C-alpha positions, 0 to 999 in steps of 0.5 A, a space after each residue: 353897110 360897109 363902113 358900119 362893118 368896118 366899124 365893128 371889124 375895128 371895134 373887134 380887132 381893137 378890143 383884142 389887141 387891148 385884151 393882149 396889152 398891145 398898144 401900137 397895133 390898135 392905134 395903127 388900125 384906127 389911123 387906117 380906119 379914119 383914113 378910109 372914112 374921111 378919104 372913102 365914105 364921106 367923099 363918096 357920099 358928098 352927093 348924099 350929104 349935099 342933096 336938097 331937102 332931108 330925104 330918107 337917103 340924106 338922113 340915113 348918110 348923116 345917121 351913119 356918119 353920126 354912129 360911127 363918129 360917136 362910136 369911134 370916139 368911145 373907141 378912141 378915148 383911151 388913146 387920145 382922151 383929150 381930143 375924143 372928149 372934145 369930140 364927144 362934147 361937140 357931137 353927143 352932149 351938144 345934142 343929147 344933154 341926157 347923155 354921159 357927162 364925159 366920154 370917159 364915163 361911157 361904155 366902151 363899144 362892144 362888136 356886133 358880129 351880125 354887122 360884120 360882112 367880111 365879103 363886103 370888106 374884102 371886096 371894098 378893100 379890092 376896090 380901094 386898092 384898084 382906085 389907089 393904084 389907078 390914081 397912082 398910074 394916072 399921076 405917073 402918066 400926067 393924065 388928069 381924072 377929068 380925062 376919060 381913059 377907055 380901058 384899065 387892066 387889073 392883074 391880081 384880082 380875077 372877079 369882082 361884082 359889077 357894082 364895085 366895078 362901076 365904083 372903080 370906073 366912076 372913081 377913075 374915069 375909066 369906060 371899062 375895067 378888065 380884071 385878071 389881065 395878063 401882066 407879062 404883056 404890059 411889062 417890058 424888061 
């Protein structure tokens, strides 16, 4: 749900910028999205992709990734025409011979408001920020991710659902995450 929500938010944002003749902002947004897609969604779904057999969960993960890549291909076509054409031929035309001959003959994507979940996106943004900062703190302290840590204290975020906390704990190999920490207790001048 998160990656599909992010995709439709991206479509909305890119379309808005293009309507206003801003060209660099959509490229930056697409770059950020591709980073989240590859470094978060695909990495988090590895277990689903590599699962034995073709269970429904695995099929759903592949269909979601296909939908995102196909839509992203059409969305990015005005910016990187040759690369998106190659992607389109490999991803879409190799599977569906009745699809339009070129990505440039396809309809430009339109955002579906019912697919956008701002609360989910906001929570996942918080998780991504915590994980990035947690990895940075581990690297600074020279503590490998394989080594478990008992507690992690997060300042600036007071509440987060248990599901998101479990993601952070799993990603950073932390036993317990404490939100709303008092920063002054951990900083010395």
